[in-house]
Structure formats: C-alpha cells, structure tokens
VOKEDO-158986 format. One line per field, with one value per residue (C-alpha): residue number from 1; x, y, z; residue in one letter. Coordinates in nm, 4 decimals. Layout:
<sites>
resi c(NUM; ...)
xx c(X; ...)
yy c(Y; ...)
zz c(Z; ...)
resn c(A; ...)
</sites>
This chain:
<sites>
resi c(1; 2; 3; 4; 5; 6; 7; 8; 9; 10; 11; 12; 13; 14; 15; 16; 17; 18; 19; 20; 21; 22; 23; 24; 25; 26; 27; 28; 29; 30; 31; 32; 33; 34; 35; 36; 37; 38; 39; 40; 41; 42; 43; 44; 45; 46; 47; 48; 49; 50; 51; 52; 53; 54; 55; 56; 57; 58; 59; 60; 61; 62; 63; 64; 65; 66; 67; 68; 69; 70; 71)
xx c(-10.1171; -10.3141; -10.4464; -10.3679; -10.6178; -10.3605; -10.0630; -10.0385; -10.0662; -9.7644; -9.9028; -9.7337; -9.9159; -9.7501; -9.6683; -9.7105; -9.6021; -9.2707; -9.2311; -9.3058; -9.0646; -8.7978; -8.8684; -8.8569; -8.5429; -8.3683; -8.5134; -8.4336; -8.0528; -8.0581; -8.2443; -7.9936; -7.7072; -7.8880; -7.9581; -7.6019; -7.4738; -7.7393; -7.5227; -7.2382; -7.4818; -7.6348; -7.2881; -7.1988; -7.5354; -7.4786; -7.1285; -7.2639; -7.5425; -7.2978; -7.0620; -7.3520; -7.4780; -7.1231; -7.0939; -7.4269; -7.3183; -6.9936; -7.1614; -7.4156; -7.1272; -6.9410; -7.2525; -7.3114; -6.9544; -6.9764; -7.3050; -7.1419; -6.8274; -7.0505; -7.2005)
yy c(-1.0118; -0.9818; -1.2974; -1.3503; -1.5872; -1.6399; -1.7080; -2.0720; -1.9739; -1.7874; -1.6792; -1.3898; -1.2035; -1.1400; -0.7733; -0.7002; -0.3405; -0.4535; -0.6929; -0.4220; -0.1832; -0.4547; -0.5280; -0.1487; -0.1075; -0.3816; -0.2891; 0.0830; 0.0606; -0.2318; -0.0203; 0.2664; 0.0312; -0.0930; 0.2617; 0.3694; 0.0857; 0.1269; 0.3216; 0.0715; -0.2127; -0.0457; 0.0062; -0.3709; -0.4715; -0.2536; -0.3945; -0.7485; -0.6971; -0.5423; -0.8485; -1.0923; -0.8893; -0.8959; -1.2730; -1.3321; -1.1138; -1.2981; -1.6302; -1.5248; -1.3952; -1.7266; -1.9137; -1.7015; -1.7444; -2.1235; -2.1304; -1.9217; -2.1448; -2.4529; -2.3198)
zz c(14.0885; 13.7678; 13.6256; 13.2528; 13.0826; 12.7906; 13.0074; 12.8811; 12.5151; 12.3745; 12.0360; 11.8635; 11.6048; 11.2669; 11.2184; 10.8446; 10.9002; 11.0331; 10.7446; 10.4855; 10.6469; 10.6257; 10.2587; 10.1761; 10.3784; 10.1825; 9.8363; 9.8505; 9.8685; 9.6240; 9.3736; 9.4280; 9.3410; 9.0313; 8.9276; 8.9766; 8.7592; 8.4952; 8.2520; 8.2724; 8.2212; 7.9244; 7.7738; 7.8180; 7.6686; 7.3619; 7.3066; 7.3526; 7.1049; 6.8597; 6.8917; 6.8360; 6.5330; 6.3931; 6.4500; 6.2694; 5.9848; 5.9480; 5.9571; 5.6911; 5.4689; 5.5043; 5.4185; 5.1058; 4.9956; 5.0320; 4.8181; 4.5509; 4.5345; 4.4814; 4.1640)
resn c(M; P; I; D; K; H; A; G; H; M; R; H; S; F; D; Y; D; Y; L; M; K; G; I; V; G; I; A; S; P; L; M; G; V; I; T; S; F; Q; E; Q; M; E; W; H; L; R; I; A; S; L; L; V; G; L; A; V; G; V; M; S; L; V; S; M; V; K; K; L; R; K; R)
</sites>
C-alpha cells in the first residue's frame, strides 16, 4: 500500500484553465444573442432619441411662445 504524505491535507488546486473555459463558454452564446438583437436595439434607440429630441423641441417652442406673449 503506497504511503501518501498529503493524505491528511485535502487541498485542491484552483484550475484557471477550467475557469476561463467556463467564462468563454458562457460569454460566447451571450455575445451571439446580443449581436442578433443589435439591429432591433439600434432601431429602438433611434426612435427613443427622436422622441426625446421632439419633446425638447416642443418644450423650447412653448417657452419661446410664452416669452413672446409676455412682451
């Protein structure tokens, strides 16, 4: 029977290669999903920025009209 000098010490080494494979394995499909929805996300951002721009324009117009009426 072989004698193990570390039999009383159960120390597991941390496997960085295993960790990196896990991170890449999770990140790859996630990046694929993000990339596939990129066009739709871009469309929504364009519409949202257009609506914000229109709201600012309307608020500026209302402010200018109020200033002109006070004169």
